[in-house]
Backbone of each chain as nested JSON, in Angstrom:
{
  "chains": [
    {"id": "A", "residues": [
      {"number": 1, "name": "MET", "atoms": {"N": [-27.707, 1.377, 10.762], "CA": [-26.745, 1.77, 11.803], "C": [-27.016, 3.202, 12.221]}},
      {"number": 2, "name": "ASP", "atoms": {"N": [-27.751, 3.35, 13.318], "CA": [-28.132, 4.695, 13.75], "C": [-26.916, 5.552, 14.054]}},
      {"number": 3, "name": "SER", "atoms": {"N": [-25.83, 4.938, 14.469], "CA": [-24.67, 5.746, 14.866], "C": [-24.061, 6.507, 13.687]}},
      {"number": 4, "name": "LEU", "atoms": {"N": [-24.477, 6.176, 12.469], "CA": [-23.93, 6.907, 11.326], "C": [-24.615, 8.247, 11.108]}},
      {"number": 5, "name": "SER", "atoms": {"N": [-25.833, 8.406, 11.631], "CA": [-26.489, 9.7, 11.505], "C": [-26.002, 10.54, 12.669]}},
      {"number": 6, "name": "THR", "atoms": {"N": [-24.992, 11.344, 12.401], "CA": [-24.271, 11.989, 13.497], "C": [-24.554, 13.471, 13.556]}},
      {"number": 7, "name": "GLY", "atoms": {"N": [-25.754, 13.874, 13.258], "CA": [-26.107, 15.287, 13.346], "C": [-25.947, 15.821, 14.75]}},
      {"number": 8, "name": "THR", "atoms": {"N": [-25.9, 14.947, 15.757], "CA": [-25.806, 15.397, 17.136], "C": [-24.373, 15.54, 17.631]}},
      {"number": 9, "name": "LEU", "atoms": {"N": [-23.37, 15.197, 16.821], "CA": [-21.978, 15.368, 17.254], "C": [-21.559, 16.822, 17.123]}},
      {"number": 10, "name": "SER", "atoms": {"N": [-20.91, 17.335, 18.145], "CA": [-20.425, 18.71, 18.08], "C": [-19.195, 18.766, 17.175]}},
      {"number": 11, "name": "GLY", "atoms": {"N": [-18.777, 19.976, 16.804], "CA": [-17.588, 20.139, 15.968], "C": [-16.371, 19.514, 16.609]}},
      {"number": 12, "name": "ALA", "atoms": {"N": [-16.224, 19.751, 17.924], "CA": [-15.067, 19.209, 18.646], "C": [-15.099, 17.687, 18.67]}},
      {"number": 13, "name": "GLN", "atoms": {"N": [-16.295, 17.119, 18.85], "CA": [-16.416, 15.667, 18.875], "C": [-16.089, 15.06, 17.516]}},
      {"number": 14, "name": "LYS", "atoms": {"N": [-16.523, 15.752, 16.478], "CA": [-16.22, 15.275, 15.124], "C": [-14.716, 15.279, 14.896]}},
      {"number": 15, "name": "GLU", "atoms": {"N": [-14.063, 16.372, 15.294], "CA": [-12.614, 16.473, 15.14], "C": [-11.919, 15.332, 15.862]}},
      {"number": 16, "name": "GLU", "atoms": {"N": [-12.399, 15.072, 17.085], "CA": [-11.783, 14.014, 17.873], "C": [-11.968, 12.661, 17.208]}},
      {"number": 17, "name": "LEU", "atoms": {"N": [-13.184, 12.44, 16.681], "CA": [-13.477, 11.182, 15.989], "C": [-12.546, 11.019, 14.79]}},
      {"number": 18, "name": "MET", "atoms": {"N": [-12.423, 12.077, 13.998], "CA": [-11.578, 12.004, 12.812], "C": [-10.112, 11.785, 13.189]}},
      {"number": 19, "name": "ASP", "atoms": {"N": [-9.658, 12.434, 14.241], "CA": [-8.278, 12.227, 14.703], "C": [-8.05, 10.785, 15.125]}},
      {"number": 20, "name": "GLN", "atoms": {"N": [-9.015, 10.225, 15.835], "CA": [-8.882, 8.845, 16.289], "C": [-8.81, 7.894, 15.103]}},
      {"number": 21, "name": "VAL", "atoms": {"N": [-9.657, 8.129, 14.118], "CA": [-9.644, 7.283, 12.935], "C": [-8.291, 7.381, 12.226]}},
      {"number": 22, "name": "LYS", "atoms": {"N": [-7.807, 8.625, 12.07], "CA": [-6.507, 8.816, 11.41], "C": [-5.399, 8.094, 12.166]}},
      {"number": 23, "name": "GLN", "atoms": {"N": [-5.47, 8.154, 13.479], "CA": [-4.468, 7.487, 14.3], "C": [-4.517, 5.978, 14.111]}},
      {"number": 24, "name": "GLN", "atoms": {"N": [-5.724, 5.417, 14.089], "CA": [-5.88, 3.98, 13.881], "C": [-5.292, 3.557, 12.541]}},
      {"number": 25, "name": "ILE", "atoms": {"N": [-5.557, 4.378, 11.537], "CA": [-5.038, 4.091, 10.201], "C": [-3.514, 4.134, 10.212]}},
      {"number": 26, "name": "ALA", "atoms": {"N": [-2.952, 5.135, 10.874], "CA": [-1.491, 5.253, 10.944], "C": [-0.887, 4.044, 11.645]}},
      {"number": 27, "name": "ILE", "atoms": {"N": [-1.527, 3.599, 12.715], "CA": [-1.055, 2.423, 13.444], "C": [-1.098, 1.191, 12.546]}},
      {"number": 28, "name": "ALA", "atoms": {"N": [-2.183, 1.042, 11.804], "CA": [-2.313, -0.107, 10.906], "C": [-1.208, -0.112, 9.846]}},
      {"number": 29, "name": "ASN", "atoms": {"N": [-0.884, 1.06, 9.315], "CA": [0.173, 1.145, 8.309], "C": [1.547, 0.85, 8.897]}},
      {"number": 30, "name": "ALA", "atoms": {"N": [1.788, 1.346, 10.113], "CA": [3.059, 1.062, 10.789], "C": [3.192, -0.437, 11.036]}},
      {"number": 31, "name": "GLN", "atoms": {"N": [2.09, -1.047, 11.421], "CA": [2.061, -2.495, 11.661], "C": [2.425, -3.272, 10.399]}},
      {"number": 32, "name": "GLU", "atoms": {"N": [1.836, -2.846, 9.293], "CA": [2.101, -3.505, 8.019], "C": [3.573, -3.387, 7.647]}},
      {"number": 33, "name": "LEU", "atoms": {"N": [4.127, -2.199, 7.838], "CA": [5.534, -1.952, 7.56], "C": [6.409, -2.864, 8.406]}},
      {"number": 34, "name": "LEU", "atoms": {"N": [6.077, -2.968, 9.675], "CA": [6.828, -3.814, 10.602], "C": [6.827, -5.26, 10.132]}},
      {"number": 35, "name": "THR", "atoms": {"N": [5.632, -5.742, 9.76], "CA": [5.496, -7.12, 9.305], "C": [6.33, -7.385, 8.054]}},
      {"number": 36, "name": "LYS", "atoms": {"N": [6.235, -6.477, 7.087], "CA": [6.975, -6.648, 5.83], "C": [8.482, -6.596, 6.071]}},
      {"number": 37, "name": "MET", "atoms": {"N": [8.918, -5.603, 6.851], "CA": [10.348, -5.461, 7.136], "C": [10.89, -6.711, 7.81]}},
      {"number": 38, "name": "SER", "atoms": {"N": [10.158, -7.229, 8.781], "CA": [10.616, -8.424, 9.494], "C": [10.787, -9.579, 8.523]}},
      {"number": 39, "name": "GLU", "atoms": {"N": [9.789, -9.763, 7.672], "CA": [9.835, -10.85, 6.71], "C": [11.005, -10.701, 5.74]}},
      {"number": 40, "name": "LYS", "atoms": {"N": [11.102, -9.513, 5.125], "CA": [12.136, -9.295, 4.102], "C": [13.528, -9.35, 4.702]}},
      {"number": 41, "name": "CYS", "atoms": {"N": [13.715, -8.723, 5.852], "CA": [15.05, -8.624, 6.424], "C": [15.483, -9.928, 7.076]}},
      {"number": 42, "name": "PHE", "atoms": {"N": [14.544, -10.703, 7.546], "CA": [14.891, -12.042, 8.022], "C": [15.439, -12.861, 6.85]}},
      {"number": 43, "name": "LYS", "atoms": {"N": [14.712, -12.79, 5.737], "CA": [15.134, -13.538, 4.545], "C": [16.514, -13.128, 4.076]}},
      {"number": 44, "name": "LYS", "atoms": {"N": [16.774, -11.809, 4.083], "CA": [18.055, -11.312, 3.566], "C": [19.215, -11.567, 4.525]}},
      {"number": 45, "name": "CYS", "atoms": {"N": [18.938, -11.488, 5.803], "CA": [20.037, -11.39, 6.776], "C": [20.274, -12.627, 7.644]}},
      {"number": 46, "name": "ILE", "atoms": {"N": [19.23, -13.407, 7.845], "CA": [19.397, -14.565, 8.726], "C": [19.432, -15.824, 7.88]}},
      {"number": 47, "name": "ASN", "atoms": {"N": [20.651, -16.281, 7.571], "CA": [20.777, -17.449, 6.722], "C": [20.887, -18.741, 7.516]}},
      {"number": 48, "name": "LYS", "atoms": {"N": [21.595, -18.656, 8.639], "CA": [21.686, -19.824, 9.51], "C": [21.319, -19.395, 10.921]}},
      {"number": 49, "name": "PRO", "atoms": {"N": [20.036, -19.575, 11.292], "CA": [19.605, -19.103, 12.612], "C": [20.443, -19.724, 13.728]}},
      {"number": 50, "name": "GLY", "atoms": {"N": [21.043, -18.847, 14.537], "CA": [21.872, -19.312, 15.654], "C": [21.102, -19.18, 16.954]}},
      {"number": 51, "name": "THR", "atoms": {"N": [21.816, -19.087, 18.034], "CA": [21.16, -18.979, 19.343], "C": [20.919, -17.534, 19.743]}},
      {"number": 52, "name": "SER", "atoms": {"N": [21.443, -16.586, 18.93], "CA": [21.158, -15.168, 19.134], "C": [21.488, -14.425, 17.85]}},
      {"number": 53, "name": "LEU", "atoms": {"N": [21.126, -13.129, 17.795], "CA": [21.483, -12.316, 16.624], "C": [22.889, -11.781, 16.823]}},
      {"number": 54, "name": "ASP", "atoms": {"N": [23.817, -12.18, 15.96], "CA": [25.17, -11.649, 16.127], "C": [25.28, -10.252, 15.518]}},
      {"number": 55, "name": "ASN", "atoms": {"N": [26.454, -9.616, 15.709], "CA": [26.641, -8.226, 15.286], "C": [26.413, -8.015, 13.792]}},
      {"number": 56, "name": "SER", "atoms": {"N": [26.948, -8.925, 12.995], "CA": [26.807, -8.742, 11.549], "C": [25.34, -8.867, 11.125]}},
      {"number": 57, "name": "GLU", "atoms": {"N": [24.618, -9.76, 11.778], "CA": [23.193, -9.902, 11.478], "C": [22.44, -8.632, 11.852]}},
      {"number": 58, "name": "GLN", "atoms": {"N": [22.764, -8.07, 13.002], "CA": [22.095, -6.844, 13.439], "C": [22.391, -5.689, 12.491]}},
      {"number": 59, "name": "LYS", "atoms": {"N": [23.65, -5.59, 12.059], "CA": [24.024, -4.533, 11.108], "C": [23.242, -4.7, 9.812]}},
      {"number": 60, "name": "CYS", "atoms": {"N": [23.187, -5.954, 9.358], "CA": [22.473, -6.254, 8.111], "C": [21.007, -5.858, 8.225]}},
      {"number": 61, "name": "ILE", "atoms": {"N": [20.39, -6.21, 9.359], "CA": [18.971, -5.904, 9.55], "C": [18.737, -4.393, 9.554]}},
      {"number": 62, "name": "ALA", "atoms": {"N": [19.614, -3.641, 10.243], "CA": [19.476, -2.184, 10.291], "C": [19.568, -1.585, 8.891]}},
      {"number": 63, "name": "MET", "atoms": {"N": [20.55, -2.052, 8.119], "CA": [20.698, -1.564, 6.743], "C": [19.485, -1.941, 5.908]}},
      {"number": 64, "name": "CYS", "atoms": {"N": [19.049, -3.177, 6.095], "CA": [17.901, -3.683, 5.348], "C": [16.656, -2.831, 5.606]}},
      {"number": 65, "name": "MET", "atoms": {"N": [16.442, -2.478, 6.859], "CA": [15.289, -1.643, 7.207], "C": [15.343, -0.313, 6.467]}},
      {"number": 66, "name": "ASP", "atoms": {"N": [16.536, 0.311, 6.486], "CA": [16.681, 1.6, 5.809], "C": [16.431, 1.463, 4.311]}},
      {"number": 67, "name": "ARG", "atoms": {"N": [16.958, 0.382, 3.733], "CA": [16.76, 0.182, 2.288], "C": [15.301, -0.093, 1.975]}},
      {"number": 68, "name": "TYR", "atoms": {"N": [14.632, -0.791, 2.875], "CA": [13.216, -1.061, 2.644], "C": [12.416, 0.231, 2.633]}},
      {"number": 69, "name": "MET", "atoms": {"N": [12.757, 1.135, 3.589], "CA": [12.091, 2.443, 3.62], "C": [12.392, 3.219, 2.34]}},
      {"number": 70, "name": "ASP", "atoms": {"N": [13.662, 3.165, 1.893], "CA": [14.024, 3.827, 0.634], "C": [13.172, 3.283, -0.509]}},
      {"number": 71, "name": "ALA", "atoms": {"N": [13.066, 1.956, -0.551], "CA": [12.289, 1.32, -1.614], "C": [10.829, 1.749, -1.521]}},
      {"number": 72, "name": "TRP", "atoms": {"N": [10.287, 1.755, -0.323], "CA": [8.894, 2.14, -0.105], "C": [8.646, 3.556, -0.608]}},
      {"number": 73, "name": "ASN", "atoms": {"N": [9.536, 4.467, -0.253], "CA": [9.381, 5.857, -0.686], "C": [9.488, 5.997, -2.2]}},
      {"number": 74, "name": "LEU", "atoms": {"N": [10.418, 5.248, -2.79], "CA": [10.586, 5.299, -4.238], "C": [9.338, 4.772, -4.944]}},
      {"number": 75, "name": "VAL", "atoms": {"N": [8.811, 3.652, -4.449], "CA": [7.582, 3.088, -5.021], "C": [6.443, 4.096, -4.908]}},
      {"number": 76, "name": "SER", "atoms": {"N": [6.326, 4.722, -3.744], "CA": [5.267, 5.7, -3.513], "C": [5.356, 6.848, -4.514]}},
      {"number": 77, "name": "ARG", "atoms": {"N": [6.576, 7.378, -4.709], "CA": [6.776, 8.481, -5.655], "C": [6.472, 8.027, -7.08]}},
      {"number": 78, "name": "THR", "atoms": {"N": [6.996, 6.859, -7.456], "CA": [6.805, 6.358, -8.816], "C": [5.327, 6.138, -9.094]}},
      {"number": 79, "name": "TYR", "atoms": {"N": [4.64, 5.541, -8.134], "CA": [3.23, 5.255, -8.301], "C": [2.41, 6.534, -8.403]}},
      {"number": 80, "name": "SER", "atoms": {"N": [2.712, 7.512, -7.531], "CA": [2.034, 8.815, -7.596], "C": [2.195, 9.456, -8.96]}},
      {"number": 81, "name": "SER", "atoms": {"N": [3.444, 9.473, -9.462], "CA": [3.707, 10.086, -10.767], "C": [2.898, 9.405, -11.853]}},
      {"number": 82, "name": "ARG", "atoms": {"N": [2.836, 8.062, -11.76], "CA": [2.104, 7.298, -12.766], "C": [0.625, 7.662, -12.755]}},
      {"number": 83, "name": "ILE", "atoms": {"N": [0.058, 7.778, -11.56], "CA": [-1.35, 8.158, -11.426], "C": [-1.578, 9.53, -12.037]}},
      {"number": 84, "name": "GLN", "atoms": {"N": [-0.665, 10.475, -11.733], "CA": [-0.744, 11.824, -12.293], "C": [-0.747, 11.777, -13.813]}},
      {"number": 85, "name": "ARG", "atoms": {"N": [0.193, 11.006, -14.362], "CA": [0.33, 10.884, -15.807], "C": [-0.94, 10.331, -16.431]}},
      {"number": 86, "name": "GLU", "atoms": {"N": [-1.505, 9.296, -15.789], "CA": [-2.74, 8.697, -16.304], "C": [-3.867, 9.721, -16.297]}},
      {"number": 87, "name": "ARG", "atoms": {"N": [-3.925, 10.503, -15.224], "CA": [-4.964, 11.54, -15.113], "C": [-4.808, 12.568, -16.206]}},
      {"number": 88, "name": "ASN", "atoms": {"N": [-3.547, 12.982, -16.459], "CA": [-3.306, 14.002, -17.485], "C": [-3.642, 13.513, -18.882]}},
      {"number": 89, "name": "ASN", "atoms": {"N": [-3.577, 12.168, -19.061], "CA": [-3.857, 11.62, -20.385], "C": [-5.336, 11.408, -20.657]}},
      {"number": 90, "name": "MET", "atoms": {"N": [-6.141, 11.532, -19.605], "CA": [-7.578, 11.241, -19.795], "C": [-8.3, 12.315, -20.595]}}
    ]},
    {"id": "B", "residues": [
      {"number": 1, "name": "MET", "atoms": {"N": [-29.675, 1.389, 5.145], "CA": [-29.946, 2.373, 6.204], "C": [-31.417, 2.768, 6.163]}},
      {"number": 2, "name": "SER", "atoms": {"N": [-32.143, 2.438, 7.231], "CA": [-33.575, 2.676, 7.206], "C": [-33.937, 4.07, 7.685]}},
      {"number": 3, "name": "ASN", "atoms": {"N": [-33.039, 4.734, 8.42], "CA": [-33.423, 6.062, 8.916], "C": [-33.302, 7.096, 7.794]}},
      {"number": 4, "name": "THR", "atoms": {"N": [-34.045, 8.177, 7.941], "CA": [-34.121, 9.158, 6.86], "C": [-33.079, 10.257, 6.999]}},
      {"number": 5, "name": "GLU", "atoms": {"N": [-32.345, 10.303, 8.134], "CA": [-31.314, 11.33, 8.277], "C": [-30.111, 10.938, 7.425]}},
      {"number": 6, "name": "SER", "atoms": {"N": [-29.468, 11.924, 6.82], "CA": [-28.296, 11.611, 6.001], "C": [-27.041, 11.699, 6.874]}},
      {"number": 7, "name": "VAL", "atoms": {"N": [-25.958, 11.075, 6.376], "CA": [-24.69, 11.128, 7.092], "C": [-24.138, 12.547, 6.998]}},
      {"number": 8, "name": "ASP", "atoms": {"N": [-23.558, 13.011, 8.079], "CA": [-22.921, 14.32, 8.123], "C": [-21.968, 14.476, 6.935]}},
      {"number": 9, "name": "PRO", "atoms": {"N": [-22.138, 15.517, 6.129], "CA": [-21.311, 15.654, 4.921], "C": [-19.817, 15.784, 5.201]}},
      {"number": 10, "name": "GLN", "atoms": {"N": [-19.469, 16.424, 6.317], "CA": [-18.051, 16.567, 6.642], "C": [-17.43, 15.183, 6.901]}},
      {"number": 11, "name": "LEU", "atoms": {"N": [-18.178, 14.357, 7.647], "CA": [-17.687, 13.009, 7.938], "C": [-17.675, 12.155, 6.677]}},
      {"number": 12, "name": "GLN", "atoms": {"N": [-18.66, 12.371, 5.829], "CA": [-18.709, 11.61, 4.584], "C": [-17.477, 11.917, 3.719]}},
      {"number": 13, "name": "ASP", "atoms": {"N": [-17.155, 13.218, 3.605], "CA": [-15.942, 13.622, 2.867], "C": [-14.705, 13.003, 3.473]}},
      {"number": 14, "name": "PHE", "atoms": {"N": [-14.645, 13.057, 4.793], "CA": [-13.504, 12.506, 5.517], "C": [-13.342, 11.026, 5.206]}},
      {"number": 15, "name": "ILE", "atoms": {"N": [-14.447, 10.277, 5.283], "CA": [-14.399, 8.84, 5.016], "C": [-13.936, 8.574, 3.591]}},
      {"number": 16, "name": "LEU", "atoms": {"N": [-14.475, 9.324, 2.629], "CA": [-14.088, 9.157, 1.228], "C": [-12.6, 9.423, 1.046]}},
      {"number": 17, "name": "SER", "atoms": {"N": [-12.125, 10.513, 1.644], "CA": [-10.726, 10.877, 1.451], "C": [-9.784, 9.896, 2.143]}},
      {"number": 18, "name": "GLU", "atoms": {"N": [-10.128, 9.462, 3.346], "CA": [-9.275, 8.49, 4.038], "C": [-9.276, 7.144, 3.319]}},
      {"number": 19, "name": "THR", "atoms": {"N": [-10.423, 6.759, 2.779], "CA": [-10.509, 5.505, 2.035], "C": [-9.591, 5.539, 0.827]}},
      {"number": 20, "name": "GLN", "atoms": {"N": [-9.618, 6.661, 0.129], "CA": [-8.769, 6.82, -1.046], "C": [-7.289, 6.761, -0.658]}},
      {"number": 21, "name": "LYS", "atoms": {"N": [-6.952, 7.484, 0.434], "CA": [-5.567, 7.49, 0.908], "C": [-5.132, 6.077, 1.278]}},
      {"number": 22, "name": "GLN", "atoms": {"N": [-5.99, 5.328, 1.919], "CA": [-5.624, 3.994, 2.378], "C": [-5.487, 3.022, 1.212]}},
      {"number": 23, "name": "ARG", "atoms": {"N": [-6.323, 3.187, 0.203], "CA": [-6.18, 2.357, -0.998], "C": [-4.792, 2.531, -1.58]}},
      {"number": 24, "name": "PHE", "atoms": {"N": [-4.35, 3.784, -1.64], "CA": [-3.013, 4.098, -2.144], "C": [-1.954, 3.422, -1.286]}},
      {"number": 25, "name": "GLN", "atoms": {"N": [-2.056, 3.552, 0.027], "CA": [-1.1, 2.931, 0.947], "C": [-1.012, 1.432, 0.735]}},
      {"number": 26, "name": "VAL", "atoms": {"N": [-2.154, 0.788, 0.636], "CA": [-2.195, -0.661, 0.468], "C": [-1.476, -1.067, -0.816]}},
      {"number": 27, "name": "LEU", "atoms": {"N": [-1.721, -0.311, -1.882], "CA": [-1.066, -0.598, -3.156], "C": [0.441, -0.409, -3.05]}},
      {"number": 28, "name": "VAL", "atoms": {"N": [0.879, 0.649, -2.387], "CA": [2.316, 0.879, -2.226], "C": [2.95, -0.255, -1.424]}},
      {"number": 29, "name": "HIS", "atoms": {"N": [2.28, -0.709, -0.374], "CA": [2.8, -1.841, 0.407], "C": [2.999, -3.06, -0.492]}},
      {"number": 30, "name": "GLY", "atoms": {"N": [1.975, -3.363, -1.277], "CA": [2.032, -4.531, -2.16], "C": [3.104, -4.408, -3.222]}},
      {"number": 31, "name": "LEU", "atoms": {"N": [3.182, -3.232, -3.852], "CA": [4.18, -2.995, -4.895], "C": [5.594, -3.061, -4.325]}},
      {"number": 32, "name": "THR", "atoms": {"N": [5.779, -2.486, -3.136], "CA": [7.107, -2.516, -2.52], "C": [7.525, -3.961, -2.253]}},
      {"number": 33, "name": "ASP", "atoms": {"N": [6.583, -4.746, -1.749], "CA": [6.833, -6.164, -1.494], "C": [7.305, -6.862, -2.77]}},
      {"number": 34, "name": "THR", "atoms": {"N": [6.483, -6.773, -3.807], "CA": [6.794, -7.434, -5.076], "C": [8.116, -6.955, -5.657]}},
      {"number": 35, "name": "CYS", "atoms": {"N": [8.305, -5.613, -5.688], "CA": [9.483, -5.074, -6.358], "C": [10.758, -5.284, -5.533]}},
      {"number": 36, "name": "TRP", "atoms": {"N": [10.62, -5.382, -4.236], "CA": [11.775, -5.755, -3.4], "C": [12.256, -7.152, -3.786]}},
      {"number": 37, "name": "GLU", "atoms": {"N": [11.309, -8.08, -3.919], "CA": [11.657, -9.447, -4.313], "C": [12.311, -9.479, -5.677]}},
      {"number": 38, "name": "THR", "atoms": {"N": [11.798, -8.678, -6.592], "CA": [12.297, -8.681, -7.967], "C": [13.653, -7.996, -8.097]}},
      {"number": 39, "name": "CYS", "atoms": {"N": [13.871, -6.93, -7.331], "CA": [14.986, -6.025, -7.617], "C": [16.12, -6.012, -6.6]}},
      {"number": 40, "name": "MET", "atoms": {"N": [15.828, -6.431, -5.372], "CA": [16.798, -6.191, -4.302], "C": [17.797, -7.312, -4.162]}},
      {"number": 41, "name": "GLY", "atoms": {"N": [19.068, -6.969, -4.245], "CA": [20.114, -7.946, -3.99], "C": [20.457, -7.91, -2.514]}},
      {"number": 42, "name": "ARG", "atoms": {"N": [21.739, -7.784, -2.209], "CA": [22.149, -7.689, -0.811], "C": [21.994, -6.248, -0.346]}},
      {"number": 43, "name": "PRO", "atoms": {"N": [21.363, -6.029, 0.809], "CA": [21.191, -4.645, 1.268], "C": [22.549, -4.008, 1.557]}},
      {"number": 44, "name": "SER", "atoms": {"N": [22.741, -2.779, 1.07], "CA": [23.988, -2.061, 1.349], "C": [23.666, -0.689, 1.931]}},
      {"number": 45, "name": "ASN", "atoms": {"N": [24.648, 0.226, 1.864], "CA": [24.473, 1.524, 2.521], "C": [23.474, 2.447, 1.843]}},
      {"number": 46, "name": "ARG", "atoms": {"N": [23.212, 2.201, 0.58], "CA": [22.192, 2.99, -0.1], "C": [21.631, 2.171, -1.252]}},
      {"number": 47, "name": "LEU", "atoms": {"N": [20.513, 2.626, -1.822], "CA": [19.97, 1.992, -3.02], "C": [20.806, 2.466, -4.204]}},
      {"number": 48, "name": "ASP", "atoms": {"N": [21.484, 1.524, -4.882], "CA": [22.254, 1.972, -6.041], "C": [21.327, 2.24, -7.224]}},
      {"number": 49, "name": "SER", "atoms": {"N": [21.86, 2.903, -8.238], "CA": [20.989, 3.378, -9.322], "C": [20.374, 2.218, -10.1]}},
      {"number": 50, "name": "LYS", "atoms": {"N": [21.109, 1.093, -10.206], "CA": [20.566, -0.072, -10.919], "C": [19.301, -0.571, -10.219]}},
      {"number": 51, "name": "THR", "atoms": {"N": [19.365, -0.635, -8.888], "CA": [18.219, -1.091, -8.107], "C": [17.073, -0.09, -8.204]}},
      {"number": 52, "name": "GLU", "atoms": {"N": [17.408, 1.193, -8.155], "CA": [16.375, 2.222, -8.252], "C": [15.626, 2.125, -9.569]}},
      {"number": 53, "name": "VAL", "atoms": {"N": [16.386, 2.001, -10.662], "CA": [15.774, 1.891, -11.988], "C": [14.899, 0.651, -12.054]}},
      {"number": 54, "name": "CYS", "atoms": {"N": [15.401, -0.446, -11.489], "CA": [14.63, -1.696, -11.491], "C": [13.307, -1.51, -10.771]}},
      {"number": 55, "name": "ILE", "atoms": {"N": [13.356, -0.863, -9.609], "CA": [12.133, -0.655, -8.817], "C": [11.138, 0.211, -9.579]}},
      {"number": 56, "name": "MET", "atoms": {"N": [11.632, 1.292, -10.19], "CA": [10.734, 2.175, -10.933], "C": [10.091, 1.445, -12.11]}},
      {"number": 57, "name": "ASN", "atoms": {"N": [10.905, 0.683, -12.845], "CA": [10.362, -0.099, -13.966], "C": [9.359, -1.127, -13.471]}},
      {"number": 58, "name": "CYS", "atoms": {"N": [9.702, -1.726, -12.343], "CA": [8.846, -2.761, -11.753], "C": [7.454, -2.203, -11.465]}},
      {"number": 59, "name": "VAL", "atoms": {"N": [7.398, -1.019, -10.86], "CA": [6.113, -0.395, -10.539], "C": [5.31, -0.147, -11.803]}},
      {"number": 60, "name": "GLU", "atoms": {"N": [5.975, 0.458, -12.798], "CA": [5.287, 0.795, -14.052], "C": [4.786, -0.461, -14.754]}},
      {"number": 61, "name": "ARG", "atoms": {"N": [5.631, -1.471, -14.83], "CA": [5.256, -2.707, -15.536], "C": [4.161, -3.465, -14.793]}},
      {"number": 62, "name": "PHE", "atoms": {"N": [4.182, -3.409, -13.486], "CA": [3.137, -4.081, -12.718], "C": [1.784, -3.452, -13.019]}},
      {"number": 63, "name": "ILE", "atoms": {"N": [1.772, -2.117, -13.087], "CA": [0.537, -1.423, -13.426], "C": [0.092, -1.784, -14.837]}},
      {"number": 64, "name": "ASP", "atoms": {"N": [1.07, -1.871, -15.763], "CA": [0.749, -2.279, -17.132], "C": [0.126, -3.67, -17.144]}},
      {"number": 65, "name": "VAL", "atoms": {"N": [0.687, -4.574, -16.345], "CA": [0.154, -5.946, -16.277], "C": [-1.288, -5.931, -15.793]}},
      {"number": 66, "name": "THR", "atoms": {"N": [-1.549, -5.182, -14.734], "CA": [-2.907, -5.094, -14.187], "C": [-3.875, -4.561, -15.244]}},
      {"number": 67, "name": "THR", "atoms": {"N": [-3.441, -3.515, -15.95], "CA": [-4.274, -2.926, -17.0], "C": [-4.536, -3.937, -18.106]}},
      {"number": 68, "name": "PHE", "atoms": {"N": [-3.489, -4.622, -18.547], "CA": [-3.584, -5.62, -19.612], "C": [-4.572, -6.711, -19.244]}},
      {"number": 69, "name": "ILE", "atoms": {"N": [-4.403, -7.232, -18.017], "CA": [-5.259, -8.318, -17.554], "C": [-6.711, -7.865, -17.475]}},
      {"number": 70, "name": "THR", "atoms": {"N": [-6.917, -6.67, -16.946], "CA": [-8.27, -6.13, -16.846], "C": [-8.919, -6.037, -18.213]}},
      {"number": 71, "name": "LYS", "atoms": {"N": [-8.183, -5.439, -19.17], "CA": [-8.735, -5.284, -20.52], "C": [-9.061, -6.635, -21.13]}},
      {"number": 72, "name": "ARG", "atoms": {"N": [-8.137, -7.564, -20.992], "CA": [-8.341, -8.864, -21.635], "C": [-9.489, -9.623, -20.995]}},
      {"number": 73, "name": "LEU", "atoms": {"N": [-9.604, -9.538, -19.686], "CA": [-10.721, -10.18, -18.996], "C": [-12.048, -9.618, -19.492]}},
      {"number": 74, "name": "MET", "atoms": {"N": [-12.081, -8.301, -19.702], "CA": [-13.303, -7.663, -20.172], "C": [-13.652, -8.111, -21.58]}},
      {"number": 75, "name": "ASN", "atoms": {"N": [-12.613, -8.387, -22.388], "CA": [-12.858, -8.691, -23.804], "C": [-13.057, -10.16, -24.112]}},
      {"number": 76, "name": "THR", "atoms": {"N": [-12.45, -11.038, -23.297], "CA": [-12.516, -12.458, -23.599], "C": [-13.92, -12.984, -23.38]}},
      {"number": 77, "name": "THR", "atoms": {"N": [-14.415, -13.733, -24.354], "CA": [-15.782, -14.254, -24.3], "C": [-16.05, -15.018, -23.015]}},
      {"number": 78, "name": "LYS", "atoms": {"N": [-15.066, -15.853, -22.638], "CA": [-15.207, -16.689, -21.437], "C": [-15.722, -15.926, -20.234]}},
      {"number": 79, "name": "TYR", "atoms": {"N": [-15.309, -14.671, -20.088], "CA": [-15.592, -13.962, -18.841], "C": [-16.723, -12.958, -18.962]}},
      {"number": 80, "name": "ARG", "atoms": {"N": [-17.438, -12.984, -20.093], "CA": [-18.569, -12.073, -20.216], "C": [-19.709, -12.553, -19.337]}},
      {"number": 81, "name": "SER", "atoms": {"N": [-20.627, -11.651, -19.013], "CA": [-21.655, -11.949, -18.014], "C": [-22.64, -13.019, -18.479]}},
      {"number": 82, "name": "ASP", "atoms": {"N": [-22.734, -13.262, -19.806], "CA": [-23.693, -14.25, -20.272], "C": [-23.139, -15.668, -20.188]}},
      {"number": 83, "name": "SER", "atoms": {"N": [-21.917, -15.804, -19.698], "CA": [-21.336, -17.144, -19.571], "C": [-21.633, -17.675, -18.177]}},
      {"number": 84, "name": "PRO", "atoms": {"N": [-21.574, -19.018, -18.038], "CA": [-21.895, -19.61, -16.727], "C": [-20.866, -19.279, -15.648]}},
      {"number": 85, "name": "LEU", "atoms": {"N": [-19.662, -18.861, -16.049], "CA": [-18.629, -18.551, -15.066], "C": [-18.904, -17.17, -14.48]}},
      {"number": 86, "name": "GLU", "atoms": {"N": [-19.024, -17.09, -13.17], "CA": [-19.374, -15.814, -12.561], "C": [-18.298, -15.367, -11.595]}},
      {"number": 87, "name": "PHE", "atoms": {"N": [-17.997, -14.079, -11.631], "CA": [-17.085, -13.49, -10.653], "C": [-17.881, -12.67, -9.672]}},
      {"number": 88, "name": "GLN", "atoms": {"N": [-17.546, -12.76, -8.418], "CA": [-18.24, -11.901, -7.438], "C": [-17.494, -10.589, -7.334]}}
    ]}
  ]
}
């Protein structure tokens, strides 16, 4: 893959490339979050699918989303700490 | 790679670091999924402490399970490289 030998890219072009990659990664992660939230919150909140989302269902979904983010952040912190601990024990 | 030029070191570092970051993200997504199923009751206004403790234990125990399985797979005769069963 000749495009990997990038000695000809300027500093600015490299920065732009790296920014684009970071953006793509961020989009992919947001997408994953969206997919998981939809799945989990549908399961928790929509027990008898009606012809529209009623108020209580919408409230439930909003709360569910916030709790999912809380859970995600807690998992992230717990996992980071665990990795740190493992590193310190090596 | 047949060409003799090496990859730009700055980009190489970038790729390595982003790959590592993304591996972490993927694991957090998976762990959150699993531990939500294990620990989450009805969503309320905040995560109560019982749920928080459950999630933290869940993460730690899941890692323990992965470690246990890895070690045992490495040690069990069935899965050694001289056996006909091959893992890619």
